[in-house]
Structures are given as C-alpha cells and as structure tokens.
N, C-alpha and C positions, 0 to 999 in steps of 0.2 A: 504493500500500500504506500509505504514511504517512498519507494523507488518510482512508483507511478506518479506520485505528487511531484517529486523532483523533476521527472521528465516533462510533466506538463508545465512546470514553472520555467524550465529552460526553453521549451518551445515557445511559450508566450513571450519571454524576453527577446528571443530572436525575431519573432514577428514584429514586436514593437520597435526593435532596432531598424528593421528594414523599412517600416513605415516612416520612422523619424528621418532616415537618410533620404528617402524619396522626397519628403517635404522640404528638407534642407536643400536638395539639388535644384528645386524650382523656386527657391526664395528669391526676392528681388535683388539681393546683394550678389548673386552668382548666376547671371543669365547665361553665360557662355557654356556652363556645364549642362544646361538643359537643351541646347540647340547647337548641333554641329553646323559648320559652315557648308552650305550647299550652293553651288554655282550653276546657273543654267548654261546649256550649250550655246556657244557664241553663234552669231549670224552676221554675215558680211552683206553689206548693201550699198546702194547708190555708187557703184563703181564707175570711175572715169578712166581716162588714159593715164592719169598721174595720181590717183587717190582712191580711197575707199573708207567706209565706216564699218567698225566692228561693234556689234551690240552684245551686251551681256547683262546678267542680273544675278545677284546673290540674295539669300534669304535674310541678310542683315548687313550691318556695316562691314565693309571690307576695302582693301586697297588692291587695285587690279592694274596689270600691265599686259600689253600684247608683245610677244616675241614674234618676229617675222623675218623672212628672207626668201631667196630664190632656191635654196637647197632643200630638197624634200625631207631631209633629216634635221634641218635647222642647225647644221654644224657651223655654218657661217650665218649669223643672224644679228639683229639689233632689237632694242626694246623701246617702246613708247614711254613717255613720262608716266609716273604713277597717277592713277585717278581714284578718288575716294567715292565709293558708293554710299549715298546718303538716303535717309527715309523720305525726303521731300519728293524724290522721283521714284519711290518704291524700290530703291537700291538698284536701279538700272543705270546704264551708261552707254554712250555711243563714242567710241574712241577712234579718232581720225588717224589714218595712215596717209601721209603726204610724201611727195617727192618720189613716187613710184615710176617705174619705166613703162612705156606703152606696150601693149600686146605681150605681156610677160606673165608667166604663171608664178604666183607667190604662194608661200606656205606660212602658216601661223599657228600659234597656240596661246592660250590665255593662262596667265599666272595670277592667282589671287591669294591674299593672306588676310587673316582676321585682324581687324583694326586694333583690338585689345590684346590679342595674343598671337604674335607673328609666327609662333610654332605651328599654329593651325593654318595649313596652306592647301591650295588646290592647283593642279595643273591639268589643262584640258588635253584632249586628243589633238593631233595635228590636223588642221583643215587646210583647204586650198581654194584659190579663186584666180581668175584671169582678168587682167586689166584690159580696157578697150584699146584698140589701135589708135594711133595718132590721127587727127582729123583728115590729114592729107594722104593717109595710107589706106590701101585696099587690103582688106582681110576678110576671108570667108567667115560667116557667122552662123551659129546654130543656137537657137534658144527655144525654151518651152514656156507655155503659159497655161493657166487654168484659174479657176476661182471657186469659192463657196466650200468652206470646210467647217462642218459642225462637230463640236466635241463629242456629241452623242453618237457619232458615226465612226469614231476611231476603232481600229487603226486606219491611218490614211495610206492605204496600200498604193494609191496612185503615185505617191512620191517615189516609191521604190521602182515603179515602172519608168518614171521619168529619169531616174538615176542611170538606168541602163543606156540612155541616149547620150550621156555625158554632155549636157548642154553648157554653153558658155555662161548663161545665166538663166534664172527662172523669174518670170513675171507673174507675181501673185495679184490677180486682177479682182480684188474686192471680196467682201464677205470672208475676211481672214479669221473672224470669230462670228458666233451667233449670240450676241449679247442678250437677245430677247428670247432665247430658247434654253432648254436644259442641256446638261444636268445643272441642278440648282435653279434659283429664282432668276427672273429677268433682272439684268443689271440696271440699277438706277443711281447708284452712288459711284464715286471714283474707285473706291475699294472693290466694289462688285465688278466693275469693268476690268480692273486689273486682274481679278481672279479668272475671268474668262480667257484672257491671254495666257495666263499661267496654265490653265487646263489644256490648251492646244499645244503648248510648248513641250508637254510631257510625251507627245507622240514620238515613238522611236523612228518611224520612217521619215518624219519631218526632220528630225535631228540628223539622220544619215544624209539626206539631200543637202542640208545646210552645211555639212562638213565638206561637201564636194563642189559647191558652186556658190555664186552670189545671187542676191535677190534685188529686184525692184518691186516695190509694193505700193498699192493704193487702196483706199477704203471704198466701200459701197455702203448700202444702207444698214446692214446687220451689225456693223461696228457701232451703230447708234441705236437704231430700232427699225422695224420693218417700214419700208417706203419713206424713210426720213428725208426731210428737206431743210432749208435754212431756218425755218421757223420752229424746229424741234427744240423743246426746252432743255434737253440734255446734250445738245450738240457740242457745246464747249467742253463739257466733262468728258464726253466720248473721244473728242479730238485730242485732249490731253493724254488720255490713256493710250490712244493709237500712236502718238508721237513718242511716248515713253517706251513703247514695246516693239518698235521697228527701227532699223537703221536707216532713217531718213534725215537728210540734212535740214537743220533748222537755222533760221536767220538769227544772228547774235542779238538783234534788237527785239527778238520775240515774235517775229512774223510767223504766222501759222499757215502759210501757203503750202499746199500739197501738190499742186500741178507743177510739172517740171519736164525737161527733156534730156535725153542722153544720146550722144553720138557714138556710133561704133564704126569709126573711120569713115571712109567714103561709101561703105556698103549700106548703112542704115542709120536712121534716127528714130528714136522712140519718144513719142509725145504722150505723156501720162496725164490724163485729164481727171479733175476732181468733179464728179457729177453729183455731189451731195451738198456741200456747205454753201453754195451760192444759188442753188436752184430755187425757182418759184414753187409754191405749193402746187401739187399735181392737180388739185381740183379747180385751180384758176382757169378761166376761159383762155384759150390760146389766142395770142395776138403779139404784136411787135414788142410789147414790154415783158412778156413771159419768157423766162430764160432758164436753161439748164446750166449754163456755164458762168453767167455773170459777165458784165461788160469787160472787166479787166482781163479775165481769163480768155474770153473770146478774141479780144484784140491781140493778146499774146500769141494765141494759136495761129491766127492768120499771119502775123508778122513772121513767126518762126517757120511756118510752112513755106512762105515765100523765100525766106533767106536760106533754107536748107539746101546744100549741094548734095546731100546723100542720095544714093540711087533709089532707095525705098524709104517711104515715110509710113511708119506704123503708128496709128493713133489708138491708144488704149482708152476705151470709153466706158468700161464696166457694164453699161446697159446697151441693149441692141438698138439698131437704127430704126427698124420698121417692123410693123405687123405684131406688136405686142401691146401691153396695157399702157395707160397714161403715165406709169412710172418710168417707162422707157422713152426714147426719143419720139415715140408716137404721140406723146402728150405735149411735145414741144416742136410741132411740125414746122412752124414758120422759121424758128432758129435753125432747125435741121436743114431746111431747104436753103437758107442763107449760106450755111457752111458748104453744102454740096455744090451750090452754084459758084461760090468763091473758088473752090478747087477746080471746077470745070473751066470757068472763064479765064483763070490765070494759067491754065495749061499745066497744072501740077500733076506730074505723072507718078504712077506706081504708089498710090495711096491705098493702104490696107487698114481697115478698122478691125480692132480686136475687141471682142465683147465676151461677157460671161453672164452670170446672174440668173438665167432662166432654166438652168439644170438640164439642158440637152445640147447637142452639137449640131452645127449647120455651117454651110458655105453658101453665100449669096453673091451674085454679081449684079449690082444695081445699075439701073439704066443711066444714072448720072456718071458712070464710069469708074466707081470705086468698088473694091472687093470687101466683103465683110465676113469675118470668121467668128463663130460662136463656139465656145468650149466650156466644159464643166458638166457636172460639179466634180470637185475633188472628193468630197464625202458629205453628201446631203441627199435628201430624197430625190431620186432622179425622175424627171418628168416623163410620163408615158405619152406625151403629146408634143409634136413639133409645131409651135404656134405659127411659124411662117408658112405652114401648109405646103401646097404644091404650086405656088405662084411661079410665073416664068423666070423670075430672078433666082429661084432656089436651085442650087446645083446638087446639094446633098443634105440629108438630115440623119441623125441617129438619136434614139430615145432609149430610156430604161437602162442607162449605164453611166458609169463614171468615165469622163474623157478629159484629155488634154490635147493641145495643139503643139506640134513641133515645127519650127520655122527654120528653113535653110536659106541663106543668101549666098550666092556664089557667082562666078564668071563662067560663061560658056562662049568660046570663040571671041573673047573680049567683051561680051555683052552681059550686063548684070541680069540675074534671074533670081526669082524667089520661088521656093517650093514649100507649101504648107500641108502637113499631113495631120490627120486626126487619129488618135490612138485610144484604145480602152485600157482599163486597169490590168488586163491580162497581157498587154503588150501587142495586141493585134492592131495592125494598120487598117483603119476603116475606110479612109478616102484620102486622096492626094489631089491638090489643085496647084496650078502654076501661074505665075504672073511674071512677065506678060505671057 
C-alpha cells in the first residue's frame, strides 16, 4: 500500500512538473522558445535585363540576406545588404538584386537568422531565374501563363506540368488567392487577407515552380472580392496585402500603381494591365465616361504600344475581351472599341491579348485584327461551358479542365513568329495557334 502511494505521488509530481514547464515555455518573457523561426520559400519577380526582386517572409522578426551568383553551386557569389523583417509588413520583404547582366541565368539562396538569437538560422534551397535580354538584343522567348488558384483546390498540380516546359518566366494572371472563399471565412481584415496568401504559399508544386523560374503577377477580383471595382470598401486593404505578398516593385513615394510593362529584348513586350482598382462599377450604363482602365492607365497603354519596337506586344488583361458578362470587357464596350480601333488605325502589328478569369480555355481571332488567348484555371472549379460559343472568331475552346498557355517567340528565316499552345494538367497539348 505504501509503495502504491509512493508511486502515485511520484507520478503526480512528474505530471505537475511537465505542466509547469509547458506554461513556462509560453510565458511572455520567453517567446522564442515557443516558436521556431520559419521562413517561406522565396519568389523572384519583376525581372528586367539588369535586376530582379526576391520576396520572402518569416513567421516573426528576422534578418535576411540573399546570396546570388552565376555559379549553380554558388561557389562564387555575393550577398545583398541585410534586411530586417518587421511586423508592420507581416514580416515580408522584397529584396532588390541590381546590376545584373542581361540574358544571364542566376542562382540564389536566402539566408535568415533570428533577430534575438543569431544561432537560430535558416538557409533556403538554391533557386534560379533568367534575366531579360538587353532591349536591342534578339533572344528567343518561352513563357507560360494561367490564373485562378483557390486554396481549397490544392495541390496545384498544374504548376508541376508547367515546370516540365522550363519557361523563362511565369505570368500569374489574376485570382492568385480567393479571399472570398474557403477554407476559412471570407477575408475582411488585413490579417485575414494575409492568411489567404499564406495558405496558397504552402502548396508544394507552387514552391517547386518558384525555385525554377521568375514571376510577373497581377491581381483580379478575388484578391479583393468577387467582381470588385474601384468602389469596393476593402480595396485599399486588399491592395496592401497583395503588394506585401508578391515581388512587385513599389514606388518609394508610396505609389500603388500595379500596371507596368516589361521588355524581353527585341522579341516581346509584356503590358500588364490593372483591370480592378480604376474600373467603373459594372452596373453603370456604358458610355464614354465608363472605364475599365482609368484615364491615366489608358493613356499609358496607348503611348507604350506606340513606342514599343518589340516584335510582339502581349497585353495581359485578366478579363476576356468579348462575349462574357459585364465584369469582362463586354461591360465596357465603348472603351474596348476605342483601344481596338487605336491599335488598328496606328498599324500596331502582332498584338496578342492574354486573359484568364473564366475557368476555361479558348483562342479567338477578332475581326479588329488582334488575337486573344484565354487560359485557366490553375485550380478552381472548371467551367463546363465555353461562353464564347461557336462564333466565327472562335478558333478553339476547351472546358472541364485545368489549363495553361505556353508562348514561344522565335525567328524563322529572319522573321519573328509566335506560337501559343494550350496544355492541360496532364501535360497534353490541346491546341496550337501561330501569329502571324
């Protein structure tokens, strides 16, 4: 009996000691013991001929540096200046790499250490990206694009299919998160928007693609809420989270412009449009004052198209040009026709519109002389219907599947050519179109 009592007393003492240590480990005075340093996989974005941005995030305060060089093993490398990750940007950072060489493959890895305890450190896997050719250089180009990735539909298998093509970059054409869908509640606060991005960054296939190429990214409506426009009350909050979580260059004065363009030598220029934060409400009656782009963005696009010497002009518009709902350009017909007429009357050749958003794939050759490609979704409910129907402009459609487009720009007998193919998640080529 005495032995049994002694055993019970010892057992109770051990239980109480474990409980006491557990509470001590999470006390306010010792936060680092309760939370290990966790660093998100880096993402390279907004690559130019001489620079790039590398995005990263930690789960708490840390000091980060990027090691980079042209050697695949980083035997010969250099480091960026240290950057502190702070809570005001949710411990995210965009680290610039400047002074890079054109049309050169670079390798990089991220180094992070705990702000309070330097012995706690993290080193990422080695990633790679390719800089753009110099503006007067001809270089063949291969890139992929798609859009619409909902966390509830992980894993994002389409990204592994894209990896097999070894694209020079990936254009993520909107709906990079679904802030208004599960898992979890609809995002309404900054903290909730940030959580939506964190959910999608956990996808292993996305991380694998991000290690092997760079990204150009633009938002669409679901980074804010379904069919959002400039009047949406959470637009500013959603835009802040979007800029925090993607490697997009920001003006030092705090400008929040998202539309921009990138040259890939003489072969191509990519014009990335913001079709959300300037647009008039969809329900407005169409007329000269109703706008998708806003006056400044529209003027910028016209001037940039006129000035571009690139052989092909790719306009990333996120929403389709014709034959869809008022959330697409169909609700902004007067402005759409103004742009198409501007392209035609100025003889701007080889203009190709890239769209996503509607969860099916299509190729259209419009009577105004431009080509439109629709791709997606990456991972979202695929549409069983091609809303473009069987109109004369429609060259191809594919429904009920995840899709991406692969774009090749090259020379044949000294003449520039573009070849655009649509693929499904299994890697099957569905259709190929050529321009001219």
